[in-house]
C-alpha positions in Angstrom: 38.1 94.4 -48.9 35.9 96.6 -50.8 35.2 100.1 -50.4 31.5 101.9 -50.9 32.0 104.8 -54.0 30.4 107.6 -52.5 29.9 106.3 -48.6 32.2 106.8 -45.6 30.9 104.0 -43.8 32.5 100.8 -41.7 32.4 97.7 -43.8 31.9 94.3 -42.1 35.2 92.3 -42.1 33.2 89.3 -43.1 31.2 91.0 -45.9 33.1 90.3 -49.3 33.6 86.5 -47.8 29.1 86.4 -47.6 29.0 87.6 -51.1 32.0 85.1 -52.0 30.4 81.9 -50.2 27.8 81.5 -52.8 30.4 80.8 -55.2 32.6 78.6 -53.5 31.7 75.5 -55.1 30.2 76.3 -58.9 28.4 73.9 -60.9 30.9 72.6 -64.2 29.4 73.1 -67.8 29.6 69.7 -69.3 29.9 68.9 -72.6 29.0 65.8 -74.4 30.6 63.0 -74.1 32.9 63.3 -71.5 35.0 61.5 -68.8 34.8 62.5 -65.0 36.8 60.9 -62.1 36.1 61.4 -58.5 38.2 61.2 -55.1 37.4 62.0 -51.2 39.3 61.0 -48.5 38.5 61.3 -44.8 41.2 63.5 -43.5 42.2 65.6 -40.4 42.9 69.4 -40.4 46.3 68.3 -41.4 46.1 65.6 -43.4 43.6 68.6 -45.5 46.8 71.4 -45.8 49.4 68.6 -47.0 47.2 67.4 -49.6 46.4 70.9 -50.5 50.8 71.2 -50.8 50.3 68.3 -52.6 47.9 69.9 -55.3 50.3 72.9 -55.4 53.2 70.7 -56.2 51.8 69.6 -59.3 50.4 72.5 -60.4 53.9 73.1 -60.6 54.8 70.5 -62.3 52.1 71.6 -65.0 53.5 75.3 -64.7 50.0 76.5 -63.7 49.1 78.9 -60.8 48.6 77.2 -57.9 45.2 78.4 -56.2 44.6 80.1 -53.0 43.2 78.1 -50.1 40.3 79.5 -50.4 39.4 78.9 -54.1 37.6 76.8 -56.1 36.8 76.1 -59.5 38.3 73.9 -62.2 42.5 74.3 -63.0 43.2 73.8 -66.1 45.8 72.0 -67.2 45.4 71.3 -71.2 44.1 67.8 -71.9 42.1 67.5 -68.2 40.3 69.4 -65.8 40.6 69.4 -61.4 38.7 71.0 -59.0 40.2 69.8 -55.2 37.4 70.5 -53.0 38.2 71.2 -48.9 34.6 69.9 -46.2 34.7 69.4 -43.0 35.9 66.1 -42.3 37.0 64.7 -46.1 38.3 66.5 -49.1 37.8 65.2 -52.9 39.6 65.6 -56.2 37.5 65.9 -59.2 39.0 65.4 -62.7 37.2 66.0 -65.9 38.2 66.0 -70.0 36.2 66.3 -73.1 36.3 62.5 -75.2 35.7 61.6 -78.4 32.4 59.0 -78.5 33.9 56.0 -80.2 36.3 55.8 -77.1 36.0 53.3 -74.0 33.9 54.8 -71.4 35.5 53.3 -68.7 38.9 52.9 -70.5 42.1 54.9 -70.1 40.7 56.7 -67.1 41.6 60.6 -66.2 43.2 59.2 -62.6 45.9 57.4 -64.9 47.0 61.1 -65.6 47.6 61.7 -62.2 50.0 59.2 -61.9 50.3 56.1 -58.8 53.5 58.3 -56.9 51.5 61.9 -57.0 48.4 59.6 -55.7 49.8 57.5 -52.9 51.1 60.6 -51.2 47.2 61.7 -50.7 47.0 61.5 -47.0 44.0 60.7 -45.7 41.8 57.2 -46.1 39.5 56.8 -49.7 36.2 56.7 -49.0 34.8 57.6 -52.1 36.2 56.9 -55.5 34.1 56.6 -59.1 33.9 57.5 -62.9 31.3 58.9 -64.0 31.2 58.5 -68.1 28.4 61.2 -70.2 27.8 59.7 -74.1 25.0 60.4 -76.3 26.2 57.5 -78.1 22.7 55.1 -77.3 25.2 51.8 -77.9 27.2 52.6 -75.5 24.1 51.7 -73.0 22.6 49.0 -74.8 21.7 45.7 -72.4 25.2 44.4 -73.7 27.1 47.2 -73.1 25.9 48.3 -69.9 26.9 44.2 -69.0 30.6 44.6 -70.0 29.9 48.5 -68.5 29.6 47.0 -65.6 30.6 43.8 -65.6 27.5 41.8 -64.6 26.0 43.3 -61.5 22.1 44.8 -61.9 21.9 48.2 -62.8 19.3 50.5 -61.9 18.0 53.2 -64.0 16.9 56.4 -63.8 15.1 59.6 -66.4 15.1 63.2 -65.5 11.5 65.0 -65.3 12.1 66.1 -68.9 13.6 63.2 -70.3 16.9 64.3 -71.6 19.2 62.3 -69.8 18.9 58.4 -68.2 21.4 57.5 -65.6 22.8 54.1 -64.9 24.7 53.1 -62.3 25.7 49.8 -60.0 26.4 50.8 -56.8 28.8 48.5 -56.6 32.8 48.5 -57.5 34.6 47.4 -60.0 38.0 45.3 -61.2 39.5 48.3 -61.1 38.4 49.5 -57.1 36.3 52.2 -58.8 32.7 52.7 -58.8 30.7 53.7 -61.9 28.1 56.0 -63.2 26.7 56.4 -66.9 25.0 59.5 -67.9 23.0 59.4 -71.6 22.2 63.1 -72.5 19.3 63.5 -74.5 19.5 66.8 -75.4 20.5 68.1 -72.0 22.0 71.6 -72.2 25.8 72.1 -70.8 25.2 74.0 -67.9 22.1 71.4 -67.0 24.5 68.9 -67.3 26.5 70.1 -65.6 24.6 70.3 -62.5 23.4 67.1 -62.9 27.0 65.7 -62.7 27.5 67.4 -59.5 24.7 66.3 -57.6 25.3 62.5 -58.7 28.5 63.1 -57.6 27.5 64.8 -54.2 25.1 62.4 -54.1 27.3 59.3 -54.3 30.0 60.7 -51.6 27.7 61.6 -48.8 25.8 58.5 -49.0 29.2 56.7 -48.4 30.1 59.0 -45.5 26.4 58.5 -43.9 27.0 54.7 -44.4 29.8 54.9 -42.1 27.8 55.5 -38.7 26.7 51.6 -39.5 29.8 49.5 -38.7 30.0 51.8 -35.9 26.4 51.6 -34.3 26.8 48.0 -35.6 29.8 48.2 -33.2 28.4 49.0 -29.9 24.4 48.6 -30.5 25.5 44.2 -28.8 27.1 46.3 -25.8 24.1 48.3 -25.8 21.9 45.6 -25.6 24.1 43.7 -23.1 24.2 46.6 -20.9 20.7 46.8 -21.2 20.1 43.6 -19.6 22.1 44.0 -16.3 20.3 47.5 -15.7 17.4 45.5 -15.1 19.2 43.1 -13.5 20.7 46.0 -11.2 17.0 48.2 -10.5 15.2 44.4 -10.0 17.9 43.9 -7.2 18.0 47.5 -5.6 15.3 46.6 -3.0 17.1 43.6 -2.0 20.0 44.9 -0.6 21.0 44.6 2.5 24.3 46.8 3.8 26.0 49.8 3.3 28.4 47.9 1.5 26.5 45.9 -1.4 24.7 49.3 -2.0 28.5 51.3 -3.0 29.8 48.2 -4.6 26.6 48.0 -7.2 27.2 52.2 -7.6 30.2 51.5 -8.1 29.4 49.1 -11.0 26.2 51.9 -12.4 29.5 54.6 -12.6 31.6 51.6 -14.5 28.8 51.6 -16.6 28.3 55.3 -17.3 31.7 55.7 -18.1 31.4 53.3 -20.5 28.6 54.5 -22.2 30.4 58.3 -22.3 33.0 56.9 -24.2 30.3 55.6 -26.3 29.1 58.3 -26.9 31.9 60.6 -27.2 33.0 58.0 -29.6 29.5 58.5 -32.0 28.1 61.5 -31.6 30.1 63.2 -34.0 29.7 59.9 -36.7 25.7 59.6 -36.0 25.2 63.6 -36.0 27.6 63.5 -39.4 25.1 60.6 -40.8 21.7 62.1 -39.8 23.3 65.6 -42.3 24.7 63.7 -44.9 21.4 61.8 -45.5 19.3 65.8 -45.3 21.6 66.8 -48.1 21.1 63.4 -50.0 17.2 63.8 -50.1 17.9 67.7 -51.0 19.9 65.8 -54.3 17.9 63.5 -54.9 14.7 65.4 -55.1 16.7 68.1 -57.4 17.5 65.5 -59.9 13.9 64.6 -60.0 14.4 61.2 -61.4 11.4 59.3 -62.7 11.6 55.6 -63.5 11.9 53.7 -66.2 9.7 50.3 -66.6 10.6 47.7 -64.1 13.9 49.1 -63.2 14.4 50.6 -59.9 15.7 54.6 -59.9 18.7 55.3 -58.1 16.9 56.6 -55.4 14.9 53.5 -54.6 18.0 51.8 -54.5 20.0 53.4 -52.5 17.4 54.8 -49.7 16.2 50.8 -49.8 19.6 49.9 -47.9 20.8 53.8 -46.6 17.6 54.9 -45.0 17.7 51.7 -42.4 21.3 51.8 -41.8 20.7 55.3 -40.7 17.6 54.0 -38.6 19.8 51.4 -37.0 21.7 54.6 -36.1 19.5 56.6 -35.1 17.8 53.1 -32.9 21.4 53.1 -31.0 21.4 56.8 -30.8 18.8 56.5 -28.6 19.2 53.5 -26.8 22.9 55.4 -25.8 20.5 58.0 -24.2 17.9 55.7 -22.7 20.3 53.6 -21.1 22.3 57.2 -19.7 19.1 58.5 -18.2 18.1 55.6 -16.5 21.9 54.8 -15.4 21.4 58.8 -13.7 18.1 57.8 -12.1 19.3 54.1 -10.5 22.6 56.2 -9.4 20.3 59.1 -8.0 17.8 56.6 -5.7 21.2 54.5 -4.6 23.0 57.9 -3.7 20.0 58.7 -1.5 19.6 54.7 -0.1 23.2 55.0 1.0 22.9 58.8 2.6 19.5 57.6 4.8 22.2 54.2 5.5 24.3 56.8 6.3 22.0 59.4 8.4 20.6 56.2 10.5 24.2 55.3 11.3 24.9 58.5 12.4 22.1 58.2 14.4 23.0 55.6 16.3 26.3 56.6 16.3 24.8 60.0 18.0 23.2 58.2 20.8 25.5 55.5 22.2 28.0 58.6 22.4 25.0 60.3 24.3 25.2 57.4 26.5 28.4 57.1 26.8 28.5 61.1 28.1 25.5 60.2 30.4 28.1 57.3 31.5 31.3 59.5 32.1 29.3 62.2 33.6 27.9 60.4 36.6 31.2 58.6 36.9 32.8 61.9 36.8 30.8 63.1 39.8 31.1 60.1 41.3 34.8 60.3 41.2 34.3 64.5 42.4 32.5 63.4 45.5 35.1 60.5 46.0 37.4 63.3 45.4 35.7 66.0 47.8 35.6 63.5 50.9 38.9 62.6 50.1 40.4 66.2 50.6 38.4 66.7 53.5 39.9 64.1 55.4 43.8 65.0 54.4 42.8 68.6 55.1 41.2 68.4 58.3 44.2 65.4 59.6 46.3 68.8 59.3 43.7 70.8 61.5 44.2 67.8 63.7 47.6 68.2 63.9 48.0 71.9 63.7 45.1 71.7 67.1 47.8 69.5 68.8 49.8 72.2 69.0 47.7 74.9 70.4 47.0 75.0 74.1 43.5 74.4 74.1 43.3 73.1 77.4 44.9 76.2 78.4 42.2 78.5 76.9 39.3 76.3 77.9 38.5 74.6 74.1 38.3 71.0 74.0 40.0 69.2 70.8 37.5 67.0 69.5 34.5 69.4 69.7 37.0 71.6 67.2 37.6 68.9 65.1 33.5 68.0 65.0 32.6 71.0 64.5 35.6 71.9 61.6 34.6 68.1 59.8 31.4 70.3 57.9 32.9 73.8 57.0 36.3 72.0 55.4 33.6 69.4 54.1 31.6 72.1 52.4 34.6 74.9 51.5 35.3 72.0 49.5 32.4 71.2 47.8 31.9 74.9 47.2 35.6 75.2 45.6 35.6 72.3 43.6 31.9 73.2 42.0 33.0 76.6 41.8 36.5 75.2 39.6 33.9 73.1 37.7 31.9 76.3 36.0 35.0 78.2 35.7 36.6 75.5 33.4 32.7 74.9 31.8 32.4 78.8 30.9 36.2 79.4 29.4 35.9 77.6 26.7 32.4 79.0 25.4 33.7 82.2 26.0 
């Protein structure tokens, strides 16, 4: 970390990185004529690390110092230079070398210098692969030459605003599996040519990565349309549900739709967000190139955006459809849960009323049994009193046995009744306390 010379101040740990960030990807100085080859591999984090190890192996093979992972810039391999860059979801390899003006533009390309064995070990998947040839010889870009260089494909032609360079491309893969660009230098300085070539490379790379979202959108769109129709049918049938079981079955279907939709969103959100970011960078590069139209030919921006813009609008439409379906499923689920809760509350109310009715009936039955129990206990107790009186000399005392039994009946009955009520009162009071 750099320290202050005359101040004893604490420096932020990222201060140096903040300055260096502006110089991470410098523009090359490009002389004319020049051959450039560019490869971009879609890769995961561990694949980035493996690709950097392969780069270090290549450097050791050519006996040059391997770069640090944080370094960027062109490595000098003698007759060609190489730039390795690591991005969020891809890494790229750019090769450059000056060439003689008499050389065929797309013969003996730089890719051959790396060797098939080293290239075959590169991790990830190739997304962008194209050659860029820079020449100042107009005979290489006449009609016959363009037809030969681009294998008969229609060519888009643009010229810079200052008229100092004209660039050509067909936006096609050719027989070697690479795309092709040609820049005809008409007096552009080397530093400006470096910026122009860099912007063309970035524009084409970002275009291809942005288009990765389109097949995914096309794959999901029909399923979203089908789900949308099913949702319309579900919402239309909500008012016709007659039982809680039907409502629960429909809620299960909505949960399944929500699960599928969340899976699609998880698969597409990063891809669609990346496509949007790439589109913004493509528009920035086109604006900085500041191309002008040449006669009746379509410019690079016109030809590219004619298909790129609708593709990204398709992705935006699919993303909006998923968001709309997610909200509709959420609203339908809330409505259905409300219906189910109301149905359950109605069932609970009916159940409570039934329980109250049974409780009242049981209470009356209990009171009846209680009365019969009082009578039975009184009967047996009076019988015991009768046996007791039978053993006493009541005649000698001048007392009638029948009169005593008659008098004891209401006393016994009343006493038993009071005793049972007291016991019942204590049983009811104890749980409450």
